[in-house]
N, C-alpha and C positions, 0 to 999 in steps of 0.2 A: 689580249694582255689586259689585265685590269689596271686601274690607276694606281693602286697600292702596289702591284707588281712593278709598274713603271717606276715609282718612287724608289722602291727598293733597288731597282737596278741602277737608277740614276745616282744613288749614294755611293755606289762602287766606282763611278767614273769621275775623275777629276776633269776640270775645265781643259786642262792640257790634253787629256786622254780623248775627250769629246771633240776637240778641234782636230786632233790627229786622225780620229776615226772618220770624221766628216770629210776631211781631205782625201782619204783613201776611197771612201764610197762615192764621192763626187767625181774622182778621176778615173776610178776603175769601172764604176758601173754608171756613171753619168747621173747619180741620184740627185734630186733636188732637196732642199732642206727638209721639207715636210716628211718625205719618204725616208730620208737618211736618219732623222730622229726616231721615226717608228722603227727602223731597223735596229737602232740602238737601245730601244725601250725606254726613250725619254720623250718629253714633249718638245715641240718645235721652239717653244719659248726658252726652254732650257738650253737648247742648242744655240740660239741666237744670244743668249746671255753669256754663254762660255766663250763667245767670240768678241765680247766687250774688250775693248783695248787693241784689238786688231782690225776687224772690219765693222764693229758696232760700237755705237754710243748709247749709254742708257739715258733716257729722257725722263723728265720729271713725272710725277704721279698725276699731274693736272692735265689729263687728256683733253678736257673741255677746252682749256686755254690754247693747247697746241692745235686743235682742230680749227679754233677761230683764226689762227695764224696762217693756215695753209693757203688761203685766198692769195697771199703774197707770192706764191710760187707760180701763179699763172695756170696754164693748162697742165693737168697730171692725169695719171691713170689711177682710178680708184678699183680696188680689188676685194671683193668679199666672196667667201667660199664656205661650203660644208663638205661633208665627206665624199658627195658624188657630183657636185656642181660648182663650177667657178665662173663668176661674173665679173667682167672688166668693163669699165666705162671711162672714157676720156672726157674732161671738162674742167671746170673752174668751181672751187669750193666757195661759192657765194651764198649769201643769206642764210647764215647759221643762226639757229634759235634753240635754247635750252629752257626747259621747264622742270621745276622741283615739285614732286608729289610725295610729300612727307620726306622719308629718307631717301626716296628714289629720284633720279634725274634722267630725263629723256631729252633727246635731241632731234633736231630735223635739219636737213639741207633739202630745200625744195627748189629745184632748178631744172631746166630742160635736159641737162646732161648729168649733173651730180644730184641725184635724188635718194636721200638716205633717211632711215628711221633708226636711232640710236638708243641703246639701253646702257647707260653709262655705269650702272652698278657692276657690270661684267668687265669693264675696262680696267685691267690691274696693272699691266707692264707695258712700256712703250720704248722703242729703239729706233735710232737711225742707223741704216745699214748701207755700206758702200761695198758693192762686190763687182769683181772683174770677170767676165765670161766671154763666151764666143761673140756676143753682140757689142762687146766694149764694157764700159763702166756703167753700173746701174745703181742710182741712189734711191732710197725709199725710207718711208716712215712705217713701222710695223708695230701693231698693237696685239696684246694677247690677254686672255682671261686668267683667272686664278689657277686653272689646271694647265696653263701654258699652251692652250689651243689658240690659233689665230683667230682674230675677231675681224681685223680690217687692215689693209695695207694700201699704201699711197706711193706710187712710183712716179719719178720725174720722166717726162717725155723730151722730145727734141725741142719742144716749144716752152719748156719750163725755164724758170729763172733760177739758175744754180746758186747765184750769189745769195738770193733770198733764202734758198734752202740752208746754206751754210749759216746765214744769220739766224734762221729759225733754230737750227740744231744748237748753236752757241747760246741762244736765249733760254732755251728749255732744257739744257744739259743738266742731268742730275748731279747733285753734289757727290754722291757716292757712286763710283763706277764698279760695282760688284760683278763678278763673273758667274753667278748663280742667282736663281730666284726661288723663293718659297713656293712650294706647290701645294694647292689646295685640293682635297679630294672632291670629285664631282658628286653632287647630290643625286641619289637614286630617283627615277622617276616615280611619282606617286602611282600606286596601283589603281587601275580603273575599278570603279564600283561595279558589281554585277548588274546586268540589264534590269533584273527584277527590282532593284532599288531605286530606279530612275523615274522620275515623273514624266513619262514619255508624252502624255497628252498635253501637260503644261508646256513641255519643251516644243512640241510641234506648234503650239499656239503661239509661243514666243517667236519661233522662226517665221511663222506666217506674218507676224506683226513688225518684223524687222523694217527700220526706216534707213539703215546706214550700215554698209558692210563692216565699218569700224566696230559695230556693236556685236559682232558675231562671237569674238573671243570672250567678252565680258559675259555673253549669254552661256557659252560653254561652262565658264567658271561658276556662274549662278546655279546651274542645274548639276554641276559637278559631273560633267560628261567629258569623255575623251573625244578628241576631234574625229578620229576614224570611227570610234564607236557610234558617234552621232550620225556620220555619213551612212553607216550600215543600217540604221534603225529608222531615219527620218521619212523614208519613202522615196521612190524613184522620180517623183516629180520635182523633188529638190536636190537629190543626189543619186547618181548612177555610176556604177563601176565601169571603167573604160578598158579596152585593151591597152597593154603597156607600150604599144607603138604610138600612143596618143601624143606624147611630148614632141616626138620627131615629126609626126604629121602636122601638129599645130604650126611649127616652124616652116615645114614645106608649103603647107596651104596659104599661110600668111604671106610668105615670100611670093608664091605663084599669084595670089590675089591682090598683092600690094595692099594688105590689110595691116594698118599699124596696131601694134600690140604693146602691152606691158608685161615685163618679165621680172619677177620678184625672186630673189635668192637670199637666204639669210644664214648667218652664223648666230651664236648665242647672244652676241651684243650689237648686231647690225643687220638690217634689212637693206638691200640695194636694189634699186629699181631702174629698169630701162624702158623708156617710152618712145616708140617710133617703129620704124620698119625693120625687117630682117631681110638680108639680100644673099650674101654669100654663105652657103651651107657646105660643109665638108665633113664626111665620116671618116673616122681613122681609128683602128684598133679598139671598136666597141664604143667610142666617144662620138657623140653628135656635136658638131662645133658650128658656132656662127663666127665668121671672121670678117666683119664689117670694119670700116676705118675707125669709127668711135666706139663700137661695141663688139665685144667678144664673149661668147658663151661656150663653155666646155661642159658637156653633160655626159656622165657615165651611164649609159643605158643599162649596163650590167647591174647597177645598184638600185634599179627601179623595181620595187615589189609590187605596188598597185597604184592605180590612177583613177581619179574620179572627175566627173563633171559635176559642179555645184551650182545651184541657182539660189540667189539670195534676194529677197524683196528690198526695195529701197524706194525713197521718194521720187527717184528718176525711173523707176520700173525695175524689172528683174535684171539683176547684175550676174553674169555667168562667168564661171572660172573653171580652169583645168588645173587640178591639184595632184602633185606627183609625190608619192612617198617611198620611203626605204622600208626594209624589213622590220625596223624598230618604230614604225608608224611616225618617223620624223619627215617633215616637209623637205623635199629636195629643191623643187622649183614650182612656182604658181604662175599661171598665165591668165591674163585679162585682155579683152579688147580696149584700145586706147580710149579713154574717157576722162571727163572732168565733171565734178559736181554741177548738177543742173542740166546735164546733157544725157539723153538716153544712150543705151548701148549701141554700138555700131551694128547695123544689120549684117554686114559682111562676116562680122565676128560671130554672131549667132549662127549664121549658116555654116561656117567653118566647124563650130562645135557640134552642131547637129549632125554633121557628116562623119564624125569620128566613130569608129567602130566600138560597139559595147562589148563588155567581156562576156565570153560565152559561158553560159551557166548549164552545166549538165544535170539532168535530172537524177536524183539519187532515190533508189527504191526504198 
């Protein structure tokens, strides 16, 4: 379903009808909000908005101020997801910092537990949600982009300060408690330029001269190259396609060898990072899950279209990553070995990546 189709469908449903249909879908089919919204042909943000006045409270449009207040809640659970992967990390929202780049604002939380990269231009709608389920009452802060897709959610845990949560909601409560949101159409992805129009020699030279992995995306923009397009052309010394079992094997081998890793999962407005070990792995229904006390990951292996090992030069030596993509060439999850600036890559991590099976390439006559 396209976004325009979703909007057309949404205009036919009143907030009362949305609430009633969600009640039915959750009770009869056990559907969660995201799946129920999809079933109704609306965005998850529209579903939450329809529940304002019952279980949801609309928050102010100043997401930056709200995020700066979250530290008062103590330990919470941060959740960021995309279509095929959910990243959950428990910790405290300490050390926020925000930076303006012209009209754009970016934000950072850099902590051992809560480690986030924020793109605030995408943060359009915020809500406080209180729901009662099998596990009892769950309180959360939920943020959505202009299309109504979830950017980031923050859930209270047994160690959170509920009184501080109530104070935060009261402080940042929006003056208007509307039960609908305006939906913006999603911008189409720019079409990739043909390979014949790319300066591949210049691009290869720029890749060889990289000093920092953070310079990689600006390099793609400079040469107007798509990320996967670049991986296919750069050469196997810098990028090689892996078998799609790579993500699961990274988790299994990191657990078995007690190699601490970094796991990046992003939405349009937030990248969430886990740094540390992975221990308890569980497979269920095509999903590969990490179920550790502070870190949970839920990866839909059926959504993986292609996987790559990439090697990027830096002042600290080569930085190796495993990058996992869906059929639309969108990143699902990225893995690195645990590292800090000034420290070379872990040998154990290099060995794990070197052992991953490459994709079989059949010779075509």
